[in-house]
C-alpha positions as CSV (number, residue, x, y, z in Angstrom):
1,M,-73.5,4.9,-28.8
2,E,-72.0,7.8,-30.8
3,T,-74.3,10.3,-32.6
4,I,-74.6,9.4,-36.3
5,Q,-75.0,11.9,-39.1
6,I,-78.5,11.5,-40.6
7,P,-78.7,12.0,-44.4
8,T,-81.1,14.8,-45.2
9,P,-83.8,14.7,-47.9
10,R,-81.8,17.2,-50.0
11,Q,-78.6,15.1,-49.7
12,I,-80.6,12.1,-50.8
13,E,-82.0,14.0,-53.8
14,Q,-78.5,15.0,-54.7
15,A,-77.4,11.4,-54.4
16,R,-80.0,10.4,-56.9
17,E,-78.9,13.1,-59.3
18,K,-75.3,11.9,-58.9
19,L,-76.2,8.3,-59.7
20,G,-77.9,9.5,-62.8
21,D,-78.5,6.8,-65.4
22,K,-76.0,4.5,-63.8
23,V,-79.0,3.1,-61.9
24,R,-82.5,2.6,-63.2
25,R,-85.5,4.3,-61.8
26,T,-87.3,1.1,-61.2
27,P,-91.1,0.8,-61.7
28,V,-93.7,0.9,-58.9
29,W,-96.6,-1.5,-59.6
30,Q,-99.8,-2.0,-57.7
31,W,-100.9,-5.6,-57.1
32,K,-104.6,-5.8,-57.7
33,G,-107.0,-8.7,-58.0
34,E,-108.8,-11.5,-56.1
35,V,-105.6,-13.2,-54.7
36,A,-104.3,-9.8,-53.5
37,E,-107.6,-9.1,-51.7
38,R,-107.6,-12.6,-50.1
39,L,-104.0,-12.4,-48.9
40,L,-103.8,-8.7,-47.9
41,G,-107.4,-7.9,-47.0
42,K,-109.9,-6.0,-49.2
43,G,-108.9,-2.4,-48.3
44,T,-105.1,-3.0,-48.3
45,K,-103.3,-1.6,-51.4
46,A,-99.8,-3.0,-52.1
47,F,-97.4,-0.9,-54.2
48,L,-94.4,-3.0,-55.2
49,K,-91.1,-1.2,-55.8
50,L,-89.5,-3.5,-58.4
51,E,-85.8,-3.3,-57.6
52,L,-85.4,-6.8,-59.1
53,F,-85.3,-4.9,-62.5
54,Q,-82.3,-2.8,-61.3
55,Y,-78.9,-3.2,-63.1
56,A,-77.1,-6.3,-61.6
57,G,-80.5,-7.8,-60.5
58,S,-80.8,-6.1,-57.1
59,F,-80.8,-2.7,-55.3
60,K,-77.2,-3.1,-54.4
61,P,-75.6,-1.0,-57.2
62,R,-77.0,2.2,-55.6
63,G,-74.9,1.9,-52.5
64,A,-71.8,0.5,-54.3
65,L,-71.9,3.3,-56.8
66,M,-72.3,6.1,-54.2
67,N,-69.1,4.8,-52.5
68,M,-67.2,4.6,-55.8
69,L,-68.3,8.0,-57.0
70,E,-66.5,9.4,-53.9
71,L,-63.1,7.8,-54.8
72,S,-60.1,9.9,-55.9
73,D,-58.4,9.3,-59.3
74,E,-55.7,7.4,-57.5
75,Q,-58.1,5.2,-55.7
76,L,-59.9,4.5,-58.9
77,E,-56.6,3.6,-60.5
78,N,-55.9,1.1,-57.7
79,G,-59.4,-0.5,-58.0
80,V,-61.9,-1.8,-55.4
81,T,-62.5,-5.0,-53.5
82,A,-65.4,-6.6,-51.7
83,V,-66.4,-9.7,-49.9
84,S,-69.8,-11.2,-50.7
85,A,-71.6,-14.5,-51.5
86,G,-73.8,-12.8,-54.1
87,N,-75.7,-9.6,-54.8
88,H,-73.1,-7.2,-53.4
89,A,-70.3,-8.9,-55.4
90,I,-72.3,-8.6,-58.6
91,A,-73.2,-5.0,-57.8
92,V,-69.5,-4.1,-57.1
93,A,-68.5,-5.7,-60.4
94,Y,-71.2,-3.7,-62.2
95,A,-70.4,-0.5,-60.4
96,A,-66.6,-0.8,-61.0
97,Q,-67.1,-1.3,-64.7
98,S,-69.5,1.6,-64.9
99,V,-67.0,4.1,-63.3
100,G,-64.0,2.7,-65.2
101,T,-62.2,0.9,-62.4
102,T,-61.4,-2.7,-61.6
103,A,-62.9,-5.0,-59.0
104,K,-61.4,-8.0,-57.2
105,V,-64.1,-9.9,-55.3
106,V,-63.6,-12.6,-52.6
107,M,-66.4,-15.1,-52.4
108,P,-66.8,-18.3,-50.3
109,K,-66.7,-21.5,-52.3
110,T,-70.3,-22.2,-51.2
111,A,-71.5,-19.2,-53.2
112,N,-74.0,-20.0,-55.9
113,Q,-72.3,-20.7,-59.3
114,F,-74.8,-18.5,-61.0
115,R,-73.7,-15.5,-58.9
116,I,-70.0,-16.3,-59.4
117,D,-70.5,-16.4,-63.1
118,R,-72.5,-13.2,-63.1
119,C,-69.7,-11.5,-61.2
120,K,-67.1,-12.6,-63.8
121,S,-69.3,-11.5,-66.7
122,Q,-69.3,-8.0,-65.2
123,G,-65.6,-7.9,-65.5
124,A,-64.6,-8.7,-61.9
125,V,-61.7,-11.0,-60.8
126,V,-63.2,-13.5,-58.4
127,E,-61.2,-15.3,-55.7
128,L,-62.9,-18.3,-54.0
129,V,-62.0,-19.2,-50.4
130,D,-63.2,-22.0,-48.1
131,D,-65.6,-19.9,-45.9
132,V,-66.8,-16.4,-45.2
133,H,-64.4,-15.8,-42.3
134,L,-61.4,-16.6,-44.6
135,A,-63.1,-14.3,-47.2
136,F,-62.9,-11.3,-44.8
137,E,-59.2,-12.1,-44.0
138,R,-58.4,-12.4,-47.7
139,V,-60.1,-9.1,-48.6
140,K,-58.0,-7.3,-45.9
141,E,-54.8,-8.8,-47.5
142,I,-55.9,-7.5,-50.9
143,E,-56.7,-4.0,-49.5
144,K,-53.2,-3.8,-48.0
145,K,-51.2,-5.5,-50.8
146,E,-52.9,-4.0,-53.8
147,Q,-54.1,-0.7,-52.2
148,R,-57.7,-1.4,-53.4
149,T,-60.6,0.3,-51.6
150,F,-63.0,-1.9,-49.7
151,I,-66.6,-1.4,-50.6
152,H,-68.8,-2.4,-47.6
153,P,-72.0,-4.4,-48.4
154,F,-74.3,-2.5,-46.0
155,E,-72.5,0.0,-43.8
156,G,-71.7,3.8,-44.0
157,K,-73.3,7.1,-45.0
158,E,-72.6,6.8,-48.7
159,T,-74.2,3.3,-48.7
160,A,-77.3,4.7,-46.9
161,L,-77.5,7.7,-49.3
162,G,-77.5,5.2,-52.2
163,T,-80.2,2.9,-50.7
164,A,-82.3,5.9,-49.7
165,T,-82.8,6.7,-53.4
166,V,-85.1,3.6,-53.5
167,G,-87.3,5.2,-50.9
168,L,-87.1,8.6,-52.6
169,E,-88.4,7.1,-55.9
170,L,-91.1,5.2,-54.1
171,Q,-92.5,8.3,-52.2
172,Q,-92.3,10.3,-55.4
173,E,-94.5,7.7,-57.1
174,C,-96.8,7.1,-54.1
175,P,-96.9,10.2,-51.9
176,N,-99.7,8.9,-49.7
177,L,-98.2,5.8,-48.2
178,D,-99.2,4.6,-44.7
179,A,-96.4,2.0,-44.4
180,V,-93.3,0.7,-46.1
181,I,-91.9,-2.9,-45.7
182,V,-88.2,-3.4,-46.3
183,P,-86.1,-6.6,-46.2
184,I,-83.1,-6.6,-43.8
185,G,-79.8,-8.4,-44.3
186,G,-77.2,-6.1,-42.8
187,G,-79.7,-3.3,-42.6
188,G,-78.2,-0.9,-45.2
189,L,-81.3,-0.9,-47.4
190,C,-83.7,-0.4,-44.5
191,A,-81.6,2.3,-43.0
192,G,-81.6,4.4,-46.1
193,I,-85.3,3.9,-47.0
194,A,-86.4,4.6,-43.4
195,A,-84.3,7.8,-43.3
196,I,-86.0,9.3,-46.4
197,I,-89.5,8.0,-45.7
198,K,-89.6,9.2,-42.1
199,Q,-88.4,12.7,-43.1
200,T,-90.7,13.2,-46.0
201,V,-94.0,11.2,-45.6
202,E,-96.1,12.2,-42.7
203,D,-97.3,9.4,-40.4
204,C,-95.8,6.6,-42.5
205,A,-94.6,3.5,-40.6
206,V,-91.5,1.7,-41.7
207,Y,-91.2,-2.0,-41.0
208,G,-88.2,-4.2,-41.4
209,V,-88.3,-8.0,-42.1
210,E,-85.7,-10.6,-41.4
211,P,-85.5,-14.4,-41.7
212,V,-85.9,-16.3,-38.4
213,G,-82.5,-17.8,-39.0
214,A,-80.7,-14.5,-39.6
215,D,-82.2,-12.0,-37.1
216,S,-79.2,-9.9,-36.4
217,M,-81.1,-6.6,-36.5
218,S,-83.9,-7.8,-34.2
219,K,-81.3,-9.0,-31.7
220,S,-79.4,-5.7,-32.0
221,L,-82.4,-3.6,-31.4
222,E,-83.3,-5.7,-28.4
223,A,-79.7,-5.2,-27.1
224,G,-79.7,-1.5,-27.9
225,K,-76.4,-1.9,-29.9
226,P,-75.1,-3.8,-32.9
227,V,-74.6,-7.5,-32.1
228,E,-73.4,-10.6,-33.9
229,I,-75.5,-13.8,-34.0
230,D,-74.1,-17.2,-33.4
231,N,-75.4,-18.8,-36.5
232,V,-76.9,-17.9,-39.9
233,D,-79.4,-20.4,-41.1
234,T,-81.7,-19.3,-43.9
235,V,-82.5,-20.0,-47.6
236,A,-82.3,-16.3,-48.2
237,A,-78.6,-15.9,-48.7
238,S,-78.9,-12.2,-49.4
239,L,-80.4,-11.6,-45.9
240,G,-77.8,-13.7,-44.1
241,A,-75.7,-11.0,-42.5
242,P,-74.1,-12.4,-39.3
243,H,-74.1,-9.0,-37.5
244,A,-75.4,-5.4,-37.6
245,A,-73.0,-2.4,-38.0
246,P,-73.1,0.9,-36.2
247,Y,-74.2,3.4,-38.9
248,S,-77.0,1.3,-40.5
249,F,-78.1,0.1,-37.0
250,G,-78.2,3.7,-35.8
251,L,-80.5,4.8,-38.6
252,C,-82.8,1.7,-38.1
253,K,-83.0,2.4,-34.4
254,R,-83.9,6.0,-35.1
255,F,-86.4,5.5,-37.9
256,V,-87.8,1.9,-38.1
257,D,-91.0,1.3,-36.2
258,D,-90.7,-2.5,-35.9
259,V,-88.7,-5.4,-37.2
260,V,-90.5,-8.8,-37.7
261,T,-89.2,-12.2,-38.6
262,I,-90.5,-14.7,-41.2
263,T,-89.7,-18.4,-41.8
264,D,-88.0,-19.7,-44.9
265,L,-91.2,-21.6,-45.8
266,K,-93.2,-18.3,-45.8
267,M,-90.7,-16.8,-48.2
268,A,-90.7,-19.8,-50.4
269,Q,-94.5,-19.8,-50.5
270,M,-94.5,-16.1,-51.5
271,M,-91.9,-16.8,-54.2
272,R,-94.4,-19.3,-55.6
273,T,-97.3,-16.8,-55.3
274,M,-95.3,-14.0,-57.0
275,F,-94.5,-16.3,-59.9
276,E,-98.0,-17.6,-60.3
277,E,-99.9,-14.4,-59.8
278,L,-97.5,-11.6,-60.7
279,K,-95.2,-13.4,-63.1
280,L,-92.2,-12.2,-61.1
281,A,-89.3,-14.7,-60.5
282,V,-87.5,-13.5,-57.4
283,E,-85.0,-14.8,-55.0
284,P,-86.1,-15.5,-51.4
285,A,-85.1,-12.0,-50.2
286,G,-87.1,-10.5,-53.0
287,A,-90.3,-12.2,-51.6
288,S,-89.6,-11.4,-47.9
289,A,-91.4,-8.0,-47.7
290,L,-94.6,-9.3,-49.3
291,A,-94.4,-12.4,-47.2
292,A,-94.3,-10.2,-44.1
293,A,-97.2,-8.1,-45.4
294,T,-99.4,-11.3,-45.7
295,G,-98.0,-12.7,-42.4
296,P,-96.8,-11.0,-39.2
297,L,-97.6,-7.5,-40.4
298,A,-101.1,-8.2,-41.9
299,D,-103.0,-6.8,-39.0
300,K,-100.9,-3.7,-38.7
301,I,-101.2,-2.7,-42.4
302,E,-104.9,-3.7,-42.9
303,G,-106.7,-1.1,-45.0
304,Q,-103.6,0.9,-45.7
305,N,-101.5,2.0,-48.7
306,V,-98.3,-0.1,-48.4
307,G,-95.0,0.2,-50.2
308,I,-93.3,-3.3,-50.7
309,I,-89.6,-3.4,-51.6
310,V,-88.9,-6.3,-54.0
311,C,-85.2,-6.2,-53.5
312,G,-83.7,-8.7,-56.0
313,T,-83.7,-11.7,-58.2
314,N,-80.2,-13.2,-58.4
315,I,-81.0,-16.9,-58.4
316,D,-80.3,-19.7,-60.8
317,T,-83.2,-21.9,-62.2
318,Q,-82.2,-25.0,-60.3
319,S,-82.2,-23.4,-56.9
320,Y,-85.4,-21.5,-57.7
321,Q,-87.1,-24.7,-58.7
322,S,-86.0,-26.6,-55.6
323,I,-87.2,-23.7,-53.3
324,L,-90.6,-23.8,-55.0
325,D,-90.7,-27.6,-54.7
326,S,-90.2,-27.2,-50.9
327,T,-93.6,-25.6,-50.7
328,K,-95.5,-28.6,-52.0
């Protein structure tokens, strides 16, 4: 595999300066109390990085904006395009509006109506196609025909620089972390966060978490190269990437200590706990890191200071309720 260019801490600091007030510096909040002690263990301290409060409802605008801020005047004039079933589409719509360009987003017809409407409300033109494979074909046509720039959901150095700013803010708030747990879909969020944490916080472990039914990064790390999985089957649509990609995979391979998988039920149960105990309404992906902390990673993080990335909350009330009902 070719050598990848690793973003330096200074480059990540400059990326945060460049993003300015187009992204929120989201709060970090420590979960305390009897339930936290019971689920995490008495000495374990969980610091939640609340990216669900980010503009567009997830961490995604950070990467989308970093890509758009690099575009020329001519490229901005022509606009951007993207393919996504949700969070990335909303983020691209938001980012395009905030830099004064236009977005045309291709989404599969199976995409949640709430996310489609949210995209349109941010000013994007939305095209619906039969499935995700056709969506990728259509977006290529739009790129060629309309000269729009494609904004990738999780790949590339600019994307990693953007996502790394989540980790930068976290370590500035909590300099003495022993571990950070990050959700993985395509791996862009984990790649960026791992790159900054491993270069700035001594002896801090970084763990990735994937759904059992969408374990493309786990499979890729096993294979030693980015691979595609045969089937995506998870309630966490935001973590349903069918493959890993070279740049984000390279950073994860270099900096991530371990990647674990969790079931849809475990995510759903943690969604319920987060609502009942923390009063946070999150999508399944937003509950995944805390689900891993109380599940497969519990022994590894016992007694430690742990950063938990709560990555997003783009879910409609009906889907949210039905997922919570599945835990009864």
